N, C-alpha and C positions, 0 to 999 in steps of 0.2 A: 504494500500500500504506500502511495506517495505520502511524504511527511507533511506537505503543504497542499492546500487546495484553493481554488478561487471562490469568490462569492457566487458566481454563476453556478458552479458545481454544488456549492453548499445549499443553495436554494432548492435544488432538485433532490436533495438527499433526505428522505424520510425513513431511511433504514439505519440511522445513527442518532446518537444523542448530541444535541447542540448545547454547549456549555459556555458560560462567560463568567470569569472570575472578577468580582468587584473588590477593589482594594480599599475603598474609602477615599481614594484620590481622584484627581480630575479626569485622567484619560479613560480609565475603565468605566467611570460613571457616564462620561460623555458618549462612550461607545454603546453602552446599554440604551441610552436615549436615542442615539443615532439609528441603532438597529430597530427600535420601536417605531421610529418615524419613517424610515426609508426601506425597511425590510420587514413589514408586519408579519409576513408568513413565517419568517424565521423567529421573530419575537414570540409568536404563538407557541413555538416548540422549544424555545430557549429555557434552559435551566440556569438561573443566576445563582451564584454562590459567593459566600464570603468566608475566608478561613480565619477564625478568631484565635489569636494567640493568648488572649486574656491580658495583653499588655497594650491595648489600643487606647487612644485618647477618647474621652467622652464625646468630643466633637465628631469623631468617626462614627460612633454608634448613632448619634443624632442624625448625621447625614445619611446613613444607611436607611434609617426609618423614613426619612423624607423621600429618598430615591425609590424605596420600595412602594410607597404610596403613589408616587408619580407613575411608576411602571405598571402598577396594577397587578403585580406578580410577586410572589414570595422570593426573597433572597435567602437561600438556604444557608444556615450557619453551620460551618464545619469546625472541628476542633481536633487537636491531637489527643485530647483526653487528659492531658497533664499540663501543669503550669510551667512557667519558664524556669523556676528554681529546680524542679525535677530534672529538666533537661540539662541544666547547668551542672548538677551533680553527676548526671550520666556522662558528661563530658569533662570530668575531673576538675570541675570548678574553673575551667578556662572560659572566659568571656568570649562570645563570638566576635569575629573581626572581618574585615574585607577579604582576608585570605582564608578564613575558616568560618564560613557561613553555616554552621551547623544548625542555627536557629531556623534558617530557611528550609533546610532539608527536613528537619524533625517536625516543625510546627506549621509549615505551609505545604510543601510538596507532597509529603507522605499522606496527609489527610486528603489532599486533592486526588491523589492516585487511588486511595481507598474508596473515595466517593464515586469515581467512574468505574472502578474495577476493571474487568476485561471487556467491557462493552466497547463497540466502535464509537468513537467520539470525534466531533469537530469542535475544537477549542478556539474561541474568538479572542483575538489579542489586540489590545489597544495601542499598538505602536504606530506612530504617525509617519506621514510621508517626509517630514523634515528631521527624522531621527536616524541615527546610525547605530542601531543595536538590534539584538534578536529577541530578548526576553526569554522567558522559560519555555523551552520546548521539551516535552516529555520524551524519555527514551522508550516508552511503551509504543509498540508498533501499531496499536489500535487507536492511537490518538493522532489526529491531523490538526494542523494549525491553519488559521485563515486570518488575514490582516486587512480588514475592511478600510481602515483609514489610509493605508498605503495604496490600496487599489484605487480608492476614490479621490486620492490626492489631498486629504485633509491635513492641515498643519496646525501648529500650536494656537494661533489666533482663532481658528475655527472651533477648537475645543472649548475655549473660554466663552465664545459666543453661544455655543450649544448650551452650556451650563447657565449662562446669564438669562437665556430665554426660557429656562425650565426650573431647575431646582436650586440654582445659585451655586456659588463656589463654597466648598467646605470652609468653616470658620477658622480652622487652624492655619489656613494660608495667610492669615494676617501676620503670623510670626514664624511660619514654618513653610518650607518649600516642597515638602513631599509627605506622603502618607507613611505608615509604618509604626512600629512599636515606639512607645514614648522614650525608650532608651536607645533608639537606633544609633549605632556607632558611626553612621554616615552624616550625622547632624553637624552643621557648621557651628562655630563658636557662638554666633549670635542666636542660633536656634536653641542651643543649650541654655543660654541666658533667657530666651523666650519661654522655655519650659519652666525654668525656675520662677519666672514672674507669673506665668499663667496657670501653672499647676505645681505649686511648691511642694506638695506632698509627693508627687511623682518624681520630682527632682531629688527629693530626699531618699526615695526608694531606689533610684538609680545610684545614688551615692552609696547606699547600704550594700547594694549588690556588688559594687566596685570594691568595697572593703572586704567582703567575704570571698571574693574570687581568689583563685590560686596564683602563686608565683608573681605577684605584683602586677598582674594584668589590669589594665584600665580601659575605659570605653574609648579614649583617645590615646593613641600610642605615645608613651613617654610623658603623659600629663594626667593628673587627677582632674576630676570634674571641678574641684575648687580652683585649680590652676586655669582651666579653660574659661570658667566664668569670670575670674579676675581679669584675664586678658581681654575677654569680650567687653567688659566694662571699661577698660582702658581705651580700647578701640572706639567704643561708642562715644566716650568723652572727647575723643579726638575727631569725631565726625566722620568716621570711616564707614558706618553703616548707612542704610538708606534713610533712616530717620532716628530720632533719639529714643524712641520707645520700642525699637526692634519689631515694628509692625510694618507689613507690606500690604498694599492694596493688590488686587489681582492684576490691575493694569501695570503696576510696578513689577510684579512677578513675571508678567508676560514679557516685559522689556529685559529683565535680567536673565531669565532662562537658566538659572543655576541648577535646576532639577534635571536638566537634560544632558549633563556630562556623562558620556558613555562609560567613564571610569568610576562613576559615582552613582550607580544604581543600587539602592539600598537592599532591595529584596526582589529578585527578578520576577517571581510569580506575583508579588504585590504590585508590581509596576504594570501589570497587564491591563 
């Protein structure tokens, strides 16, 4: 079976499951709305799902509820069945990192592959025409990938317009440039500062996890979170951030484009 297929082929397939992973971020949400509006026959067959690590921001859950209501279909919640600290212990207390993304494997990919089982599946992936990355493509031979935005030529500005005309942009984009766990190790300095200011209890939880991790591992290589936030405050005072309260409008995020660095994709299946 070919690993990729076209939208034309996908529309004719009623012998497979059609699935679309919702991350709580802009691209996957916009893709779900785009499918609903432009490919209603696929929307009718689509299974929307969200893989919950248990470490998501409240803004993500709120956005999922809003999107679910707009789509008029359930977004199935998946889970690994264990919390992050269980998997941390299973990985010898080593915090995940860009080179060791065990959190993605254990808490995102495995629940997804258990969800689809051995059924033939077409997975709809929200990578845009102006991106240079692949996203997560399963090794399972029964899963094919399709890229509607690439085929139809949609770029970053189109995604924000789709959201503005429907459910709006997730609230965390005011201070964060991506979806993902609250302790995501790909966060920038100003995003860690934004976490401390917007969700101080989650920031303290991230600090605690950093302290119990093994061998001096930290969320940001070579620096503690206290170091990271102190440096962020220095840079903020020097006027290096977009504004002084670490908040971005979606228009500013559109101009900056920092969530699209191909070397900075926090969680590949989350980015779909």
